[in-house]
C-alpha positions in Angstrom: 16.9 -14.2 53.8 16.5 -10.4 54.6 15.2 -8.3 51.9 15.6 -4.5 51.6 12.1 -3.4 50.5 13.1 0.2 50.1 16.0 -0.7 47.8 13.7 -2.9 45.7 11.1 -0.2 45.4 13.5 2.6 44.7 15.5 0.6 42.0 12.3 -0.5 40.4 10.5 2.9 40.1 13.8 4.5 39.2 14.5 2.0 36.5 10.9 2.4 35.2 11.5 6.2 35.0 14.7 5.8 33.2 13.1 3.3 30.8 10.2 5.6 29.9 12.7 8.5 29.5 14.9 6.3 27.2 11.9 5.4 25.0 10.8 9.1 24.6 14.4 10.4 24.1 15.3 7.7 21.5 12.0 8.3 19.6 12.6 12.0 19.5 16.1 11.4 18.2 14.9 9.1 15.5 12.3 11.7 14.5 14.9 14.5 14.2 17.5 12.3 12.4 15.4 10.9 9.6 11.8 10.5 10.7 10.3 10.2 7.2 13.0 7.9 5.9 12.7 5.5 8.9 8.9 5.5 8.6 9.1 4.7 4.8 11.7 2.0 5.4 9.6 0.3 8.1 6.5 0.7 6.0 8.4 -1.0 3.0 9.9 -3.9 4.9 7.5 -4.7 7.7 4.2 -4.4 5.8 4.5 -8.2 5.4 3.7 -9.8 8.8 6.1 -12.7 8.1 9.0 -10.2 7.6 7.9 -8.5 10.9 8.1 -11.9 12.7 11.6 -12.5 11.3 12.8 -9.0 12.4 11.4 -9.6 15.9 13.3 -13.0 16.1 16.6 -11.5 14.9 16.3 -8.4 17.1 15.5 -10.4 20.2 18.5 -12.8 19.6 20.8 -9.8 19.0 19.6 -7.9 22.0 19.3 -11.1 24.1 16.0 -9.7 25.5 12.5 -10.0 24.3 11.6 -7.2 26.8 14.1 -5.0 24.9 12.5 -5.8 21.6 9.0 -5.2 22.8 9.9 -1.9 24.5 11.7 -0.7 21.4 8.6 -1.7 19.3 6.3 0.2 21.7 8.6 3.2 21.5 8.6 3.1 17.7 4.8 2.9 17.6 4.5 5.7 20.1 6.8 7.9 18.0 4.7 7.2 15.0 7.2 5.1 13.0 5.2 1.8 13.1 1.6 0.9 12.7 -0.2 -1.5 15.1 -0.3 -4.2 12.5 3.4 -4.0 11.8 4.2 -4.1 15.6 2.1 -7.2 16.1 4.4 -9.2 13.7 7.5 -8.0 15.5 6.1 -8.9 18.9 5.2 -12.4 17.7 8.8 -12.7 16.5 10.1 -11.5 19.9 8.2 -14.3 21.6 9.9 -16.8 19.3 13.3 -15.1 19.7 13.2 -15.3 23.5 12.6 -19.0 23.3 15.4 -19.6 20.7 17.9 -17.5 22.6 17.9 -20.2 25.4 19.8 -22.4 22.9 22.3 -19.6 22.0 25.0 -17.9 23.8 24.9 -14.2 23.1 26.1 -10.8 24.4 23.7 -9.2 26.8 23.2 -5.7 25.5 22.1 -4.5 28.9 25.6 -5.3 30.2 26.9 -2.5 28.0 24.2 0.0 28.6 26.4 2.4 30.6 29.2 2.6 27.9 26.4 3.1 25.3 25.0 6.0 27.5 28.5 7.5 27.7 29.0 7.4 23.9 25.6 9.0 23.5 26.5 11.7 26.0 29.8 12.4 24.2 27.9 12.9 20.9 25.4 15.1 22.6 27.7 17.4 24.4 30.9 17.6 22.4 29.6 17.7 18.8 27.8 20.8 17.4 26.7 19.3 14.1 23.0 18.7 14.2 23.1 15.3 12.7 25.7 14.0 15.1 23.9 15.6 18.0 20.6 13.9 17.0 22.3 10.5 16.5 23.8 11.0 20.0 20.3 11.4 21.3 19.3 8.0 19.7 22.3 6.3 21.2 21.8 7.9 24.6 18.1 6.9 24.6 18.9 3.4 23.5 21.4 3.0 26.4 19.1 4.5 29.0 16.3 2.2 27.8 18.3 -0.9 28.5 19.8 0.6 31.7 16.3 1.2 33.0 15.3 -2.4 32.2 18.4 -3.8 33.9 17.9 -1.5 37.0 14.3 -2.8 37.3 15.5 -6.4 37.1 18.3 -5.8 39.5 16.0 -4.2 42.0 13.6 -7.2 41.9 16.4 -9.9 41.6 16.4 -10.7 45.4 12.8 -11.8 45.1 13.9 -14.6 42.7 15.5 -16.5 45.6 12.5 -16.3 47.9 11.5 -19.9 48.9 7.9 -18.9 48.9 7.7 -18.9 45.1 9.3 -22.4 44.8 7.0 -23.7 47.5 4.0 -22.2 45.8 5.0 -23.7 42.5 5.3 -27.1 44.1 2.1 -26.8 46.1 -0.2 -26.2 43.1 1.4 -28.8 40.9 -1.8 -30.8 40.8 -3.9 -27.8 39.7 -2.8 -26.7 36.2 -4.8 -23.4 36.1 -3.2 -22.3 39.3 0.2 -23.1 37.7 -0.6 -20.5 35.0 -1.4 -18.0 37.7 1.8 -18.6 39.6 3.9 -18.4 36.5 2.3 -15.1 35.5 2.5 -13.6 39.0 6.1 -14.7 39.5 7.3 -13.2 36.2 5.3 -10.0 36.7 7.0 -9.5 40.1 10.6 -10.3 39.1 10.3 -8.8 35.6 12.3 -11.6 33.9 10.8 -14.7 32.2 14.4 -16.0 31.8 14.8 -16.1 35.6 11.4 -17.7 36.3 12.0 -20.3 33.5 15.4 -21.0 35.0 13.9 -21.8 38.3 11.3 -23.9 36.7 14.0 -25.9 34.8 15.8 -26.4 38.1 12.7 -27.7 39.9 11.9 -30.1 37.0 15.6 -31.2 36.9 15.5 -32.1 40.6 12.2 -34.0 40.1 10.3 -31.8 42.5 7.5 -31.3 39.9 6.7 -33.4 36.8 6.4 -32.1 33.3 2.6 -32.0 33.3 2.8 -29.5 36.3 5.7 -27.5 34.9 4.1 -26.7 31.5 1.2 -24.5 32.9 3.8 -22.5 34.9 5.8 -22.1 31.7 2.7 -20.8 29.9 2.1 -18.3 32.8 5.7 -17.1 32.5 4.9 -16.1 28.9 1.9 -14.1 30.0 3.9 -12.4 32.8 6.6 -11.3 30.5 4.2 -9.0 28.7 4.2 -6.6 31.8 7.4 -5.1 30.3 5.5 -3.8 27.3 2.6 -2.7 29.5 4.9 -0.6 31.7 6.7 0.8 28.6 3.4 2.0 27.2 2.6 4.2 30.2 1.9 7.7 29.1 2.4 6.9 25.4 0.0 7.1 22.4 -3.1 5.1 21.9 -1.4 3.0 19.3 1.5 2.2 21.7 -1.0 1.1 24.4 -2.8 -1.1 21.9 0.6 -2.6 21.0 1.2 -3.6 24.6 -2.3 -5.0 24.9 -1.7 -7.1 21.8 1.3 -8.7 23.4 -0.9 -9.7 26.4 -3.7 -11.0 24.2 -1.3 -13.0 22.0 0.1 -14.9 25.0 -3.2 -15.3 26.8 -4.8 -16.9 23.6 -1.8 -19.1 23.2 -2.0 -20.2 26.9 -5.7 -21.0 26.5 -5.1 -23.1 23.4 -2.2 -25.1 25.0 -4.1 -25.6 28.3 -6.9 -27.2 26.3 -4.4 -29.6 24.8 -2.2 -29.8 27.9 -2.5 -33.6 28.4 -1.6 -34.2 24.7 1.2 -31.6 24.7 2.7 -33.2 27.9 2.7 -36.6 26.3 4.4 -35.4 23.1 7.1 -33.6 25.1 7.7 -36.7 27.3 7.9 -38.8 24.2 10.5 -36.5 22.6 12.4 -36.4 25.8 12.6 -40.2 25.9 13.4 -40.6 22.2 16.2 -38.0 22.1 17.3 -38.5 25.7 16.9 -34.8 26.4 18.1 -33.2 29.6 15.2 -31.8 31.8 16.2 -28.2 31.2 16.4 -28.7 27.4 13.0 -30.3 27.5 11.6 -27.1 29.1 13.4 -25.0 26.6 12.0 -27.0 23.6 8.5 -26.8 25.2 8.9 -23.0 25.4 10.0 -22.8 21.8 7.2 -25.0 20.6 4.6 -22.9 22.5 5.8 -19.6 20.9 6.3 -20.9 17.4 3.0 -22.8 17.3 1.2 -19.8 18.8 2.7 -17.5 16.2 1.8 -19.9 13.3 -1.8 -20.2 14.6 -2.4 -16.5 15.2 -0.3 -15.0 12.3 -3.3 -15.1 9.9 -5.4 -13.3 12.4 -3.3 -10.2 12.9 -6.1 -8.1 11.4 -8.6 -9.5 13.8 -6.3 -9.0 16.8 -5.7 -5.4 15.7 -9.5 -4.9 15.4 -10.1 -6.4 18.9 -7.5 -4.1 20.7 -8.9 -1.1 18.8 -12.3 -1.9 20.3 -10.9 -2.4 23.8 -8.8 0.8 23.6 -11.0 3.2 21.5 -9.7 6.5 20.2 -8.1 8.0 17.1 -4.7 6.6 16.1 -2.7 9.5 14.5 -0.1 7.1 13.1 -2.5 6.3 10.2 -2.5 10.0 9.3 1.2 9.9 8.3 0.4 8.0 5.2 -1.2 9.5 2.1 -4.7 8.2 1.4 -5.6 9.5 -2.1 -2.5 10.1 -4.2 -0.9 7.3 -6.3 1.7 7.6 -9.2 -0.5 5.3 -11.2 -3.1 8.1 -11.6 -0.4 10.4 -13.2 0.1 7.8 -15.9 -3.6 7.5 -16.5 -4.7 11.1 -16.5 -3.4 14.4 -15.2 -6.9 15.5 -14.5 -7.6 12.4 -12.2 -4.2 12.9 -10.5 -5.0 16.5 -9.8 -8.4 15.5 -8.3 -6.7 13.0 -6.0 -4.1 15.6 -5.0 -6.8 18.0 -4.1 -8.4 15.4 -1.9 -5.1 14.9 -0.1 -4.7 18.7 0.3 -8.2 18.9 1.7 -7.3 16.2 4.2 -4.2 18.1 5.3 -6.3 21.3 5.7 -8.7 19.5 8.0 -5.8 18.2 10.0 -4.5 21.7 10.3 -7.9 22.9 11.7 -7.7 20.1 14.3 -4.2 21.1 15.2 -5.2 24.7 15.6 -8.1 23.7 17.8 -5.8 21.6 20.0 -3.4 24.6 20.3 -6.4 26.7 21.4 -7.4 24.0 24.0 -3.8 23.9 25.3 -3.8 27.7 25.7 -7.2 27.5 27.5 -6.6 24.4 29.8 -2.8 24.0 29.9 -3.3 20.3 29.6 -0.2 18.7 28.0 -2.2 16.2 26.0 -3.4 19.0 23.8 0.1 20.3 23.2 1.3 16.8 22.3 -1.5 16.2 19.9 -0.9 19.6 18.2 2.8 18.9 17.8 2.2 15.5 16.4 -0.4 16.9 13.9 2.2 19.5 12.8 4.7 16.7 12.2 2.1 14.8 10.2 1.4 18.0 8.1 5.1 18.4 7.4 5.4 14.8 6.3 2.3 15.0 4.0 3.4 18.3 2.6 6.6 16.8 1.3 4.7 13.8 -0.3 2.0 16.0 -1.8 4.6 18.4 -3.2 6.6 15.6 -4.7 3.4 14.2 -6.3 2.5 17.6 -7.8 6.0 17.9 -9.2 5.5 14.5 -10.8 2.2 15.7 -12.3 3.9 18.8 -13.7 5.9 16.6 -16.0 2.8 15.4 -17.8 0.8 17.3 -20.3 -1.9 19.6 -18.8 -4.5 21.9 -20.2 -4.5 25.6 -19.2 -7.2 24.9 -16.6 -5.3 22.0 -15.2 -2.1 24.1 -15.1 -4.0 26.7 -13.0 -5.4 24.1 -10.6 -1.9 22.6 -10.3 -0.4 26.0 -9.3 -3.3 26.7 -6.9 -2.7 23.3 -5.1 1.1 23.9 -4.9 0.4 27.3 -3.3 -2.3 26.0 -1.0 -0.3 23.1 0.4 2.5 25.5 1.1 0.2 27.9 3.0 -1.4 25.0 5.0 2.1 23.8 6.0 2.9 27.4 7.2 -0.4 27.3 9.3 1.0 24.2 11.0 4.3 26.0 11.7 2.4 29.0 13.3 0.2 26.9 15.6 3.3 25.0 16.7 4.9 28.3 17.6 1.8 29.2 19.6 2.1 25.9 21.5 5.8 26.6 22.3 4.8 30.1 23.5 2.2 28.6 25.9 4.8 26.1 27.1 7.2 28.9 27.8 4.5 30.7 29.7 3.9 27.7 31.9 7.6 26.8 32.4 8.4 30.5 33.4 5.3 30.7 35.5 4.0 33.7 33.6 0.5 34.6 34.5 -2.0 36.1 32.0 -4.8 38.3 33.1 -8.4 37.2 32.5 -8.6 40.1 30.0 -5.7 38.7 28.0 -7.0 35.2 28.1 -10.4 36.3 26.8 -8.8 38.3 24.0 -6.6 35.4 22.9 -9.6 33.0 23.0 -11.7 35.4 20.9 -8.9 35.6 18.3 -8.4 31.9 18.4 -12.1 31.4 17.6 -12.0 33.7 14.7 -8.8 32.1 13.3 -10.3 28.7 13.6 -13.4 29.9 11.7 -11.4 31.4 8.8 -9.3 28.2 8.5 -12.4 26.0 8.4 -14.1 28.3 6.0 -11.2 28.4 3.5 -11.1 24.5 3.6 -14.8 24.6 2.7 -14.0 27.0 -0.1 -11.4 24.6 -1.5 -13.8 21.7 -1.2 -17.1 23.3 -2.4 -15.7 26.0 -4.8 -17.9 28.5 -2.9 -16.8 31.9 -4.4 -19.0 33.9 -2.1 -17.5 32.2 1.0 -14.0 32.9 -0.5 -14.8 36.6 -0.6 -16.0 36.3 3.0 -12.7 34.7 4.0 -11.0 37.9 2.7 -13.2 40.0 5.0 -12.5 37.8 8.0 -8.8 38.2 7.2 -9.1 42.0 7.3 -11.1 41.6 10.6 -8.2 39.5 12.1 -5.7 42.2 11.0 -7.7 44.9 12.8 -8.2 42.7 15.8 -4.5 42.0 16.1 -3.7 45.7 16.1 -6.5 46.5 18.5 -5.5 43.8 21.0 -1.9 44.8 20.8 -2.8 48.4 21.8 -5.1 47.2 24.6 -2.4 45.0 26.0 0.2 47.8 25.9 -2.4 49.9 27.8 -2.8 47.2 30.5 1.0 47.0 30.8 1.2 50.7 31.3 -1.4 50.5 34.0 0.5 47.8 35.8 -2.3 45.2 35.2 -0.1 43.0 33.1 3.7 42.2 33.2 6.1 42.9 30.4 6.9 39.1 30.0 3.2 38.3 29.7 2.9 41.1 27.2 5.6 39.6 25.0 4.0 36.2 25.0 0.6 37.7 24.4 1.8 39.8 21.4 3.6 36.8 19.9 0.5 34.5 20.2 -1.9 37.0 18.5 0.8 37.8 15.9 1.0 34.1 14.9 -2.8 33.8 14.8 -3.0 36.9 12.5 -0.4 35.2 10.2 -2.5 32.1 10.0 -5.3 34.4 8.9 -3.0 35.8 6.2 -2.3 32.3 4.9 -6.0 31.5 4.8 -6.6 34.7 2.7 -3.7 33.6 0.4 -5.5 30.3 -0.2 -8.8 32.1 -0.8 -7.2 34.5 -3.3 -5.5 31.6 -5.1 -8.9 29.9 -5.5 -10.6 33.1 -6.7 -7.8 33.6 -9.2 -8.0 30.1 -10.4 -11.8 30.3 -10.7 -11.9 33.7 -12.5 
């Protein structure tokens, strides 16, 4: 059989590119449509791992693809909608779902990916309403996700019929551990556990291999199917990569357990086959289901341990956890308005520290032009927006309870402070956008301009960190110093603006670079103004 290697490679890498684009595009659409609501719904209904497993089973049966379920899960984690622990339950359910779907006849969603893409395109290009446009982005991303998966599978489909795989499966039938390796390798290459299990069922039906030899290959197929999640996690967040690794670890642990008890498991399956007169292909399907269900039951109580393990293997900070409030709770409002205000202050402090990190990331992006800093800054700004709404709602709830004059003042101060911090996030997001515009339009800044921006960034970062310290430590002297730094930033902004205009007049800088330069220092100056507002609110509250 002649195989077109170029066609295989092109369809695979093209499909992978479309898959990754679909994940990102769908995640962005979800964020624009109802990011906070979706996050709250998932947090409410998937906090229980058992519910997560059930959702994974149902979704896989509906989509007729465990790969589709795991890819969507990785995408949701990457977009900040799900935590690692929530994702583990869904992935466990996907493993069970892919085994159960072998007994069911369903509609392959991938067969309808192109019409789904068309519908998404219609909503994107022919409707001006923002909500419909964002929904179109979700639909388009969903369609391209499955189209990419199908294109990858179609590209690798010719490899399924290669005699070498069947010959290899038969030749290692007496060595179980090699059977696991072959099953894993075959599924990784052809990107479809359904195809490899189908071939295994056919070999067993023909009597070419016995059940004892077929089971290790089946276990390997389950490990190999995790490659879809691994590929989907390319270039995504730390949490998404951990999710993909969890899928691998889950199936590897299950394979180790079942390989230890392989002789016993083989005897049990042969006994069931004889008692119920099962066809060979049904026997393999039942063995597959038993593997995944048993593995889930065994490992479900250890979700926390698995999450801890992948966190150690892939270290780093997971920003997904920042979306949730850590200190505020409606229970405190019922107990004491004073306690509730104290907890609200802790949450505001936390948001302020996040804003400082976001501003530092924006500074690093301007200095290095590395996209990872821009992505981190944008995600932090989204976290700040989310927490701002929750803190504001909490403060409104507190306002309905009885407060002393001092508590009323502190309440007002916190309301003003969280608003100013949220505006800080808006400004450093604008700075990130300006730097991105500079890069996309290939606008070059002079070394003088870069140095001026960096100096102003450093002073802006200092004033923001100082005012957060003022809020935390009630340092009145430092608050007065924040006001002085604010005046210094105002003077610096005016001075730098004049210097840059002079450089433009001398022909050292271009007009386009000048516009971007002025907009960046203007936004930094406004961040300083918001810091001064916070300091003045604290001084007024303390006076």
